[in-house]
N, C-alpha and C positions, 0 to 999 in steps of 0.2 A: 474640592482636588479630584480629579477622576481617579480611584484606584487603576490600577493598572494590572494587578492578575493575584489571583489567591490557591495558592497551590493547597490541594487539598491529595494529597498523594499519600494517605495513613497504611491501606495494603497491608494488613494485620501488622503493621510494623516491621514486614519483611524485608528485605536487603533495598534497599532506594539507592540510584546509582544516581552519580550526574545525568547520564544519557536518556534515564526517565522522569527526572525532575526536570530538564531543559524546555519540555513543552507543558509549559502552566494549564491549568484550567482555568476555564473562565472563571470572574467572580461572581457568585449569585448573591452578593450583597445588594441591598437596595441603595440605590444611587439619588433617593427622591428625601432619604433622612434628613431632618436638618443640623444633625451635627457631621461636623464638618471631616469628609474621610483623608487618610493620612494619605501617606506617599510610598508607594514601592518600589526599592531596586536593585533589581536583578545583577548578580554579581559572579563570577569564575575564579575561582582560588587554584592556582598549579604549582608548579614547583617547591612542594615540601621538602623542608630538611629532615621533618622529623618521622613523614610517614613520603617517604621517598619512590617520585613515578606517580603518584596520586592527585588527581579533580576530583574538583566536584564543584555545584552550585550551591550558589547563599542568596539568599533575597534579605535586604533590609526594610524593615515597617519604620517610616519617620513619622511619628503624629502629627496633627495639623497644629497640634501647643507647642510646639521643639521651637527654637527661636536661632541655636545656635549659637549663643551668646554664651553657654552653659551646659558642662555634662549632663548630659540625661542618667538615667538610669537603664540597666541592661535586661531585657529578657533574650535566653539564648535557647531555641528550640533544636533539639538533634535531628529531627523526622520533619523539615519541612514546614509550610503552615496547615496547620490542623486547629480544632478548635472552634475556629470562625476567629481565632483569637486578633486580626487585625480589626475587625466591625467590633469586636469585645472592647478591645481596648478604644478604639474613638470614643463610643460611648461612656464607659468608664472614666477616665480621664477628662472628657468632659465635663463631665458630672461633678470633678473632682472625688472620686474615690478610690484613683489612683495618681501615683507621681507622671512625671511624663519619662515616658517607657520608649525607649528604640527597641524595635522588635529585631531578633535575627534569626533567621528560621536558615539552617543550612543543611544537604543531604552529606550522608557518610561519604567516602572517598574510595572510589576505583581507577585501576591503572589499564592504561587504553591500548589497541593497538596502534597502526599508523593510519586506521580507517577510523578510529575515536569508538570502538566498540570495545566495550571491557572486555580485560580477559580476565581482572581479580579483582575482584570485592571485597573492600576493604574493611567493612562492617561491622565484621564480628570481633576482629582485631583490634578495630580502633575503641569498640564501644565495651566489651564485654571484659577487659582484661579490667584488672582492680590498680593498677599501677597508676602513678602520676602520670604517665607519657601523654594522654589526651588534653590533662588539664595543662600540659606544657604546651601543645599544638594551640590550644587556644591562647593563652598569655604571649606567647611566640611569635606566631605566624598568621593566627582566626582574628586576633582582635587591631594589631596594628593594621591588616587589608583592609577592613572594615572602616578606619581613621581615615582612607585614604580616598573614600567617596562624597560626595555631595551630593546636596538630593538638584531636583531641576529647577527652581530659582536660585541654587549658589551657597545654598546651608551647608556648611562641614559639620559630618558628622563628629559628634564628640561623645567618649565615653565615659562616665567617673568610673575611676580606677576603686573605688571605696565596695570591699565586697557587701557591704549594707546594702548599695545601690542594684543591687545584680541578684536576679534570677536565672535558675538554670534547669529546663526539663526536659524531657525526650519521654517517650514509649516503648517500649520493650527491652531493646537492648539500646534505646537510646537513653532509655530511664535510668540502667544502672548505669551507664556512661556518666548520665548527670548527676546520679549521687555519688558517684568517685570524683568526679570534678571538685565535688565540693569538700567531701571526704577528707583528700589526699591537698586539698588548696582551700583551707577556707578564707586563707586573706584571696582568693580569687571570688569565691562566691558564700555567699548567707542563706539565700533563699534555694528552694528545693520541691519540685512539683515533680515527682515518680508519676509515672501511667503503667498500668499494666509490666512491670517490671521484671526483667528475668535475673531474678536472684538466685540462680540453680546452676548445677555445677556443670558450665562451661570453661567460662577461665579464670573458676575460682570465687566466684561470685556468692556461691552457697554460703561461704565462708564468715561473708558478712554478721551476720547476726551472732556471730562468736567473739569477732572482734571487737564488737560496735559494745557488747555487752563488759568487757575488760578492756577499751580505752578509756580513758579521761575524758569527756563530753566537750565537745567543740562549741563555736559560738553557731549553730546554725538553725532552722526554721523549715520541717521536713513536711510535705502535703503528699501520702502515700494513697493512689485509686488505684482498684483492682476489681476485677469483676467476677465472680462466686465462677463462673465455669470457664476462667481461664487456663485455655491451657492451648499451646503450639505444640512441643513436640515431648511426651512424658520421656523420653528417654534421658535427657538432664535434668529431672526432678518436678514435683507439684507447684506449679508454677501459682498458686491462688496461697496453696498453704507455707511458700517462699515469703511471699508479703505478708500474712500474718505472723512469721516469723521475724519477720522487720521489722512490724510496726512494735510487736512484744518486744524486742530487743532496743529498739529507741526508748519506749516506754520508761524503760527498767532501767538505762542509762542518762535517763536526765531530761531526755527532747522535749517533750510533752508535745509529742509530731499529732497532728489530725489526719483524719483519712475518709474514707466513703466508699464503700463495697456497692459495685453496679448487681446487675441481675444478668448482663450477659454474656461473653468470651472473651476471646484475646482481641481487643478492638477498642475505639476511643468512643463509640458512643456516651458510655460510662459518663466519661472524663469530659467532655463536651455539655452534657447535662449540668455539671461542677464547675466548669468553669471559671464563670465568672464570681461564685462562692470562694473558689478556692485562692482564685487573684485576694481577693478580699482578706482572707484568713490570712492569705503568706505576706502581704505588706501591709498588716494592720500594723497601726501606729508609729509607720511609716513616716519622719526619718530618725524613731528612735532606734537605737541599735538591736541588732539581735544579742543578744546574750546567751552563756552557753549555762543549761542546768546543774542539774545534782545527781550523780548516780547512786544506786544503794547497791554498788559493788562494796562488798566490805573489806576487800585487799585497798582499795583506793582510800576509804575512810580510813584503815589502818597505817599507811604511810603517806598521807598527803598532809600536809601543813590547813586547817581550812583560811580561805582568804589568801592566801600564798598563790601567786603565779610564776612563771617564767620570766625572767628578764636577763635581756644583753648584755654582755660587759662588752663594750668597746675595746681592741686589743689595737696595740701601734705594730703590730706584727703580724705574719700568716701560720700559725701552728702548723707546725710540720711535723710532731711527733703524739702521743697519746697522752692524756693528764696521766699525773702522777702525784698525790698526798701519801702524807704521813700519820703518823700516831697524834703527831702535837697539830694536826691540821693542815699544815702548807700546802700548798699547790702550786707543781711545777709543768712544764710542758717545752718541747723543744719548739723553736723556730726554726723559719725558714732560711736563718743563716748560721743554723748549727751552733746555735746558743739554746742552752738549758735557763727559762725563764720563771721565776718565782712571780706568783699574782697573789696580789692581798686581796683579801676581803672587800674591801670597796675598789678594786679593779687596779690600782697602779702596781708596775711591773716594773722588777730587778732582774738584770743577768746574774745569775748563780753561777754560769760554768761555761766555759767555751770549750767547747767539742774538737776531739781533732777527727782531721780526717778519716772516715771509714767507724767515727765510734757513735754508738747507738745508747741513748740512755734505755734503761730497761724497767728501773724499779726505784723506789723512794722508799727512806724508811727513816728513825730517826737518827740512826748511826749516819747518814749523807743520801748520797745518788749513784744506783751503781751503774754501769754502764760495760757494755763488749765493745770488741774493735775486732777487726779484719783478722787478725793472730790469735781469737778466740782467749783474748784475757779479759777478764771479769774485774774490773776495779771501782774502790770504792773513792767518793770524793766527798770530802768536808772539812770545813774551816780554810778554805785555800788551798787543801791540801788530798794529795791524790797515793792512794796505793791496790798495788794490784795483790787480790786475795787467790784468786787461782786462775789457772787455762782449764777452759770446756768449749772447744769447739763445737762450731753449729748451734747456739743455742737461739731459740724462738722466744721463749718465755723464760722468766724468772720474777721470782717474788720472795717478800722474807718471810718466814718461820715462827714468825715470835718476836719479841723484841733482844733477844741476846744474838745477833748477829749469822744465823743460820739464815741461809735460804736454798729454796728450792727452784730446780730447772730443767727444760724438756728442750732436747736436742730435734733438729729436722733427721730426713729420712737417711742422709748421706753422713750423718754420724749415730746411726742408729736408734733411732725414735725413742731414746731414753727419757726417763724421767730420775733426776740425779740430786741427792741434799748434797749439801754443800757446807760444812761445819764452820765455825767463827774463823777458826785456824785454817782454812780452804781444803780440807782432804773432801775426797769426793765421794761419794756412794752410792749406785744405784739402787733406786728402792723401786722399782716399777719399767714398765714399757708403757711407750703409747703411741702404739702401731699404726692409729689413723687419727690421734691426737692429741695433742701438747700447742697448739697454734695458741692458745692467751691458758691462762692460768689462774685461780681463784682458790682460796682456805674459807670453810668454813668456820663460823666465829670462835667454837670448841674447838678448833683443830682436828676433829678429831673424821673430815673428809675433805681430799683436795680433790676439784671439781677443774676438768680437761677440755677443753672446747675443740673440735674437729673442724678440718678444714672442708669447705664447699659442701656441709650437712648442718641438718636441724638440729642435732643432735650434740646435749655436751656429755660428759661421761664423768662418772662418780666413783672416785676411790676410796675405800674407807682405810685411814689411817694407822695402824699399828702401835703398841706402844713402843716398839725398838724403833721408830719411825719408815717402817716399809710400807708402802702398799696391797694392798689386797683388795678383793672382788668388785674389779672392774663391771661398770653398766652403765652403757645406754638410759641416762639419766631425763635430763632435762630436753623435754622439743621444743622450739620455736615455732612461732607461725613465721612463715615467708611466702610474703603476697608476690615475690618475684619469681620463685620457683626454677631459678636458674641455677643456685646456688655461687654465684660468679659476683654478687657483690659484697665485698668483704665485712663480715662480723669487727668489731672492735672489741673493747676487754671487759671484763665482767666482776664486779665486786659484790660482796656482801652486806646487810645491814647488822645489827644486833640482834635480831631476833630471826637471822639465817635464809631467810630474804635473799635470793640473787636477782641483783641486777644485771642484765646485759645489755651491750651495747649494739643492737640493730639496723639495717634499714628500714624496718619496720618501724621503728623506734627504742623506747629501750623497755625492754621486756623482763617484768620481775615474776620471778618464779617462786613457788614454796616452795617446801622441804622434797618436799614428795615430786619436784620436777614439773609441775602444770603452771603454765602462763597463767596467771593472776589479776596481772594490771600489765597496762600499756601507756607508757607515758610519750606524747611526743610535743618536744620544747620547740618545732620550728620545723619551716622548710625543708626536706631533705634529711633523709636517713643520719641517724646519731653513729656518729666514728669512734668516741670516745666517753668513758664516765668516771667521776671521781667523785665521794665522798669527803669534804673539806672545811675549814672552820675550826674554833676552838671545841666546839660540841661535836663538829662534824653530821651535823645537819643539816650542811647548804649540799646540794644536788649539784655536781660544776656536769656539763657535758660540751660538746662538739658537734655542730650542725650544719654541714657544708660551708667547715673554717670559719663558725663563731663561736664565740662562748655563751652559753647559757648557765644559767644559774637558779637554782630555787630552792629555799626554806621547805626544810620537809619534816614535818614529826617522827617519822624515823630515823635514827643515829648510823651512821656508814660503821662498818668493822675491818679497817687498811689489817693488811696481814702482820704487821710490825707488833700488833696490840700483843698483850698477853691471851691467852686462852682463856674465851670466859663462856660461861655454861649458859648454853640457849633451851627455851622452851618446848619441848616437842610438840607439834602440829597435829601428832599421832597417826593413823595410817590412813586418816582420808576415805 
């Protein structure tokens, strides 16, 4: 079949608009080759809900070997057609070196005026961000549109939904976009070809080497290509050094990446030379699955049980509150009908308490479940009975302060932004101020420090607890990673393990901090941010999390410390 067009719009990977890509260059692939050529279908995508107003061209390469009777593997390129990819695929598929691959080559979006001229180029906003937005666009808008097309002879485009059958690539900003899509959504892509990637300070890309080192490894196979004279705009950072840092981080984190350093600049010359080699390596042993490696991160080694992974526990309801656990290892959560449900280690659920309108569960202890209501009453529910402990309007967070029935609460700004100690008999005593904090509270296992998260902030405060129970020496202490940088995505609760490491539920994942306030590990149980966590089970070694309304659990080497436990000695980690 005659090839229709070959797009070669590399242009130093600068902004490639739909209008630029709409007039493709003529293919220079020899038509005399004995290898049957695939077909290229030109497409247009508009009406995006994720990137409002954008339009873009894209091209679908369908190899001659594709029959349409089963889904094909996917090769997705952010930067139109280059590396002579269709011709390479023709040869390698025909030779059995690659599976049957459908290539999709897209341009970044642009918002056009009434005459079709771009008034806003969307490339940097789409590609340089390090959140999941572009991956969501691919999943929800691009891939469904691709499968609406057919070949000239009527074959329907069918793409495998298995991430093991999908490779994503791009150059420059397209490269960091490709990496981000796979990093954020390993359920979509398992293979990444990164060419002269912009892992520099444009929209957070410079943080990747550090996030990679801290995050539990994912099932990704990654090939990094760059050139020793790579530079586009040094204002943002050193381009080649950034790629070297990425390679070092990936190697440290257990990915066993491959790489190639060319002798040119910010271009596709080196990538074109090694493209067949890179494809062979990226698809090596297919259909064997890409497996996650083992990181050299000592914190991951200390807290994770070797061989144990995340397991989803199906729930017959939608969680509407945070996970709560007590010193006995029981796990509770509020459902969407206002009932507190207990969840066993096997996943069985049972109604523990029907909440009254306006009542909210705040904490669990071996004494029962503590709630508050619109009147500010703090109530204890246990054994089918309820009693009012005290009245404290404007409670934001509440936690036990040991096994004897004492509580610590924070109040909102309207009610003084205070931290209050509540004795077992309900007496109230203000022990500190929380002018910007108190959103969530946690207690260090030895009860000598109280931790208080701040609203719309990457910081968590640390208070020293004096012998009389008062708080002293408040400092901004724990600094969290925030790939969204808008501080609007809510964080969940937090809890310490018995070694004094702090686990925080965040949109970036479960961030594990050492005594000195530094994030040392990041766990990502599923797709989406972590909204709540708690250690449960009889030995407190089952870490339970809520991700996008789903419950995930994992056996851990580290054991949790619930605040209703007695104070325990914690080995110091030193000054760091």
